[in-house]
N, C-alpha and C positions, 0 to 999 in steps of 0.2 A: 504494500500500500504506500502511496506517495505521502510525503509529509505535508500536511495541509498548511503548516506555518510558513512555508516558503512562498506561498502565493497570496495575493491580495485581490479584493474585488477590482476588476479592470484587467485582470489577467486574461489572455486569449488562449483558448484551447481548440484543438481540432478533433472532431469525432472520428474514432477509428473503427475498424471492422468488428470489434468485439461488441459494439452497440447492437448490431444485428439488423437494424432497419436500413435498408439500402439507400433510401432517399435522404437519410441524415448523414451517411458516411462521407467524410471529407468536409463537412460544413464547419465553419469557424464560429465559435461561441464566445461571447463576451461574458465573463463571469460577473455576477452581482453579489453572490454569497459563496463563501468557501466553507464547506462542512467537513466533518471527519470522514464521511462516506463518499464525498464527491463535491460537485458544484451545482449551483442554480445559476442559470444565465439565459441569454437569448441570442438568436441568430438575427442579424439585421436584415430587414426585408424592405425592398423598395416597392412602394405602392404606385407612385407616379413621380414625375420630376420634382415636385414640391412636397411630397408626402412620403414618410417612411414609417415603418412599423417594426414590431418585434415578434418573433416566434419563440415563446418561452419553452425551456426544457430543463429537466434535472438529469444529471449524468453521474455515474459512478466513476471512481478513479481509473479503473481498468478500461473504460470506454473512451478515454480522452488522452491526448498528448498535448503537453504544454508548448505553445508557440512563442509567446512573449507578452509584453505589456502593450495595451492599446495606447496610441498617441492621442486619440481624440475620443472622448466619451461624452455624448450629449446628455445634458441634464434631463431628468425624467419629465419635467414639465414641457420640454421642447419636443418630445417624441411621443408623449402619451396619446393613445388612440390614433397614432399616425398623423398628428397635426402639430403645427408649430404654435 
């Protein structure tokens, strides 16, 4: 099991083959919560040019690989419900 203390919210992970759902494999997830069992986070989703949304997911440590830290994290109020 990975040591949860080495990651912070805003860490980016990629979903690996152990997740099992083919549509999710390879997706990049921005973590919002780091837990002892894994992460809670979202995949950024473009709705249209001026709107973005999030697809939320919970993942276990063996289902993800660490990529790095996000450079830009939009505030919740800017992206809630896909609207600015």
